[in-house]
N, C-alpha and C positions, 0 to 999 in steps of 0.2 A: 761280905762286902758286895755292894750293888754293882751290877754291870753298868759301865759308863758309855753313854752314846754322846758323840759330838754331832750336833745338828747344824748344818750350814744353810743359810738361805731363808727366804720368807716362808713362814709356816702358814700358807694359805689353806691347807687342807686339815689343820689341826693334828699333824703328826706328833708333835711334841707332846701334847696332852695325851694322846693315845699311848705313846711310849711310856709316859710317866704312870699312867693307869696300869700298865703291864708290869710295873716295878722297876723300870730302868731309871737310872740317874742320868738326866739329859743336860748337857751343857749347850747353850744356844750361841751360835757365832753369825755375825752378819757381815764381817769384813775378813780379808785375807789375814790381817794382823791378829785379829782375834783367833781365827782358826789356827794360825801358826802357834800362837801362845798355848792353845789348848793341846796341840799335837806334841810340843816339846816340853810341856810343863811337868810338874811333879805328879799330877794325877794322870795316869796312863788311860787312854781311850780303849775301849774293846771294839769299837766300830765307829765309822763315820757315816752319817746319812746326809745327803745333799738334796735339797728341794730345788728341783728344775724351775726356773723362773722364766716365764714367756718363752718357753721352749729351748732355753739355753742354760748351760752350766759353763762358767768360765774355765778354760783349760788350766789356768793357773791353780784353781782349786784341786782338780784331779792330780796335777803334777805335784803339788805341795803334800797331799796326802800320801801319795805313792812314794815320794822321796823321804818322808819321815817315818813311815810306819808300814807294817804288814797287815794291819787290821782290815776287816772286810769294809768295802766301800759300797754303800747302798744308795740308789737313785730313787727319789720319789719324783715320778714324772709329773709334768704339767699337763694341762688339758690338751695342749698342742705339742706333744713331744717331738723333739728334733735331735736329741743327743744320741750318740752311739751307745748301744746297750753293752758293747764289748768292753768298755772300760770299767764296768761295774760287776760286783759279785752278786748283787741282787737288784732287780728293777721292779718297782712297785708302780703299776698304772694308777693314774689319778683317780679314776672312778672306783677303784677297789676300796673296801671297807677294812677297818683294822682287823676285824675277825677274818677276813680272807687272806691277809698277809702275815698275821701275827706268828703262825707256826713256822713258816718258812724263815722269817726274820729270827726267831729264837733258835731254830736249828743251826742256821748260819753262824750265829754268835757262839753257840755251844761248841761247834766244831772248831771254830777259830781259837777259842780259849783253851780247849783241850790240846790242840796242835801247838800252841804257843807256850804252854806251861809244862 
């Protein structure tokens, strides 16, 4: 079974395509309603990746994820990051390439799956 990633926000740096190339199943959400449905639906998420938009991430997104699941929360920063790194299990700078963050991403997911199964 493929590892399922829920991606929230605008995919301006093509993270979704990179994740799919790495073999992840990715569900894209652009609204809180879609994110909520993805988090409480039949298909369990293994991680949630949030794309910071214009330097912000709505607090409701972080709260929703933390309230509904213990999966890793990953932040893809914007060019002008302004959000606190402390809320996230992994923070990926905007200028980094998929090759630079792929191993850390995979290790975080593997540890989480092992811990939760």
